[in-house]
N, C-alpha and C positions, 0 to 999 in steps of 0.2 A: 899424782898418785891415785890409785883406785880407793874405793871405800874400804875394801878389805885391808889394803896396805896401811891406810890411816888408822884403822881399828887396831892392827897389830902394833903400830907405833904407840897408840894410846895405852895398850895393855902393858907395854914394856915400861911405862912410867911408874908402875907400881901403885898409883893412886887412880883408880878407875871409876868411871860412872857408867857401868854396864847393867843391862837387865836382859831378860828373855822375853821373846814375843812369839806368838803362834798365829798363823793364818789358817783358816779352815774353809775349804771350798766344797760345798755339797754337790750332789749329782745334778741338782736343778740349777746350778750356776751361782747360787747365793754364796758370797764370800764374806766372812766375818773375821775379826781379829781380836786377840787377847794379849795382855801383857801382865807380868808380875811387878811392874813399876807402879809408883804412887799415882802417876798421871797418865792420861791417854797419850799415845804416840800415833803419828800419822806418817806413813810412807807407802810407796807403791800404790797409791790411791785407796788405801785401806786405813780406817781408824782402829787402832788396837786399844781396846777398852781395858781400863785399869780397875773397873768396878765389879769384875766377875769373880774375884777371889781365886783365880787360877793359879795352881802351882804344878810343878813338874818334878818327876823323879829323876834319878841319874840316868843318863843316856848310856846304853850298852852298845859298844861298837867293836867289831872284830874284823880281821882280814879274811880273805876267802869268800865263800858263799854263805856264811852264817847270817842269820836274820838279825839285823839291828832292831832294838826295840826300847821303848821307854813307856812311862805312864804320865797322864795328865789328870789332875784332880781339880774339880771346880764346883761351884754352887749352881743349882738349877734356878733359873729365873726366866721370866717372860721376855726380858730385854736381851738375853744372850742365848743360852741353850735351854729350852724348856723340856719338861718331862713329856709333854704331848708330842713334841718333835722327835724325841728319841723313840718313844713308843711307836710312832708312825714310820720308823725306819728312815727318816730323812737324813740322818747322819751316818747311816751304814756305809762303810768303805769311803767316807769323805776324805779328800786329799788334805794333807797337813804339811805345812812348812814351818820349821822352828828356826828362829833367828837368835843370835847374840847381837845386841844393839847397844851402842853408846847413846843413852837417852839425852845427853847434852848435845849430840850432833847425830841425828838418825841416819845420815848418809854413811856413817861408819858402822857397818854391820856385816855379818857373815851368816850363811845358812849352815846350821849345825845338824839338821835332820830333815829328811823329806820322806814321806811315806803316806800311810792311810790309817784311818780308824780301824781298830780291831774290835775286841769285845768291849761292850759298854755295860757297866754295872751301875745301878741306881740304888741309893739307900739314904733315908732320912734327909731328903732335900738336897742331896749332893750326887755327883756322878764321878765315876772313875773310868777313864778311857785308856785302853791299851793301844799304843801307837806301833804300827808294824812298818819296817823299812821296805825299801824298794825290792830287796832280794826275796821278800816273802812270795812274790809271784813265781819264783823259781821252784817253790814247793808244790805248785799246782800241775797236775798231770795234764798234758795237752795231746797225748796220743789217742788215736782212734781205738774204740773198743769193738771187737768183733762179736756182735750179738744179733739175734734175729730182729729185735725191735729197733726202731729209729732213735738215735740218741739226740737228735736235733730238737730245738725248741720251735714250735710252730711259728713261722713268720720270721725267724732269725736269718742270718747271712748264709747258713748252711741249708736251711729248709727252703728259703726263697719264696715261700707262699705269700701272695699279695692279698692282704686283708681289705684292700680297696674294692675287691669284687663284691657285688651285691649278694646278700644272703649269709654272710659269715660274721657280721658284727651287729650288735644291737645296742643302741644308746637310748636309755629310758630313765625313769626316776623310780625311786623306792616308794612303794605305797605303804608298807608297814614292815615292822621288824619283829621277828618271832623270837624263839629261844636262841641259845648259843649257835651262831653261824647260820641262822635262817633269815632269809629276806624274801619279801613278796613284791612282785611287780605286776603290771597289767598283763592280761592274757596275751599270748603271742602265738596264735594258731598257725601262722606262716612258718614257724620253726617246729620241727618234730620234737616230741619228748626226748630228753637226754641229749639234745643237739649241743648244748653248752657244757656237758660234763667233761671234766679235765681241762676246760678252757679257763681263761683268766677273767676275773672281774676287776675292773679298775674304777676307782672313785674319782669323779670329775669335779665335784663341788662339795662344800661343807667342811666340817672340821677335819675329816680324814682325807681331804683331797690329795691325790698322788699315791695313796695306798693301793695295794692290789692283793688278791688272793686267788686260790685255785678252787673252781667249782667242783664239788663232790657229787651233788645230785641236782637234777633239773627236770621239772615235770609241771604240766598244767594241773592246777588244783583249786577247787572252790571258786571258779570264775576268774582265776588269776594264774600267775606263774610263780612257782616256789623255787628259789635258789638256795641250796645248802652248801656252805664252804667247808673245805677240809680243815682249815685252821682259820678261826675268825680274825677279822681285822682288829688290832689293838685299840684303835681310836673309835669312838662311837659314831654310828651312822643313824640318820634320822629320816623319817618320811619327807620326801621332797628332794633328797640328795640325788644328784645325777650320777649315773654309773654307765660304764661301757662293758659289755659282756662279749667275749670272743668265742667262736666255735671251738669245741674241744677236740683233741686228737689223742687216741689211745696208743699211738706209735706203731700200729700194725700195718703191714703192707696193703691189706685190703682196704683199710680206712683211707690211707694215703691215695690210693688209686680211685676209689669209688666216691668218697666224700669230698676230697679236695682236688682230684684230677692233677696230682702232683707227683706221680710215681717216678718220674725221671729224676727227681731230687731226693728220693728216698735214701736215707743214709744207713739203713740197717742191712743185715745180711741174712735174709729169710731162709736161705738154703744151708746155713752153717749147721753141721751135725750137732745134735745135743749130746750131753754127757751120757745119757742112756744109750745112745747109738754107739758110743765108744766101748761100752761094756756088753753090747748085745751079742747074741750067738744065733746060728742058723736054727730055724724052726721049720719042721716039715710042712706045716700048713701055710707058710708064707712063700713069696717068690724069692728064690735064691739063685738068680741067673747072673749075678755080678753087675747088673745094670744100675741105673740111677734110682735112688731111694726117694726121690722127690716127685716122681711122675705120678 
């Protein structure tokens, strides 16, 4: 008999030894486990910790394409899920598998829920996580948008730009930290001013390793280079932390052609008529021969 069949047989006895367990897999590949049992459990190569104070709400499930969801509540601690990890986004969209387990024989178990982390709330040394089911992905629009600007992210599978080319990536260290969202690095005369605006800054070392943000402003200043972020990184950065800064793209066709030489992969529609064109009318001082309006 399978582990599930044995679990069902155990449940029919009426005197059960079951508990719940959850495994969480972050995007960086780290997998950790939790359980509401009194002792740790080990299966599938994961130790499910009992010392986290984790509890779960009722699982809501339905037929059709409705989104299954539940919540998990636990204490923040350095040994399991820390406030710094949550602030750094390391648990954003983490994969979650919830089990019903016979703690007396962990081979008897079944998967009750599979999904990802949704909204995470922190308060008074504890966290509450919304768990979203697999059907949540069906709520995401995947159709193309017909707009003049390019909707792709620079370097993604649609853009196909290769950051391995020289001149588009800078790896350096932070020299000093200014006010909110301001960071200073060594002077970079080989990169024009504003070269990195709208590009990504990734943290390669230090407390905030793995975090990233979008550059708002980029200019040579006072013998160095000043980078201002649109939204500052939640975790603190310090002088000496290593960062990677990628060239920025404003999504315009001219930038794609002239700056990145990647116009063949441009995903926008620069010649789509605007809303103003749809409500325009003939004007005697303009050309009205019925020809193209984009020449």
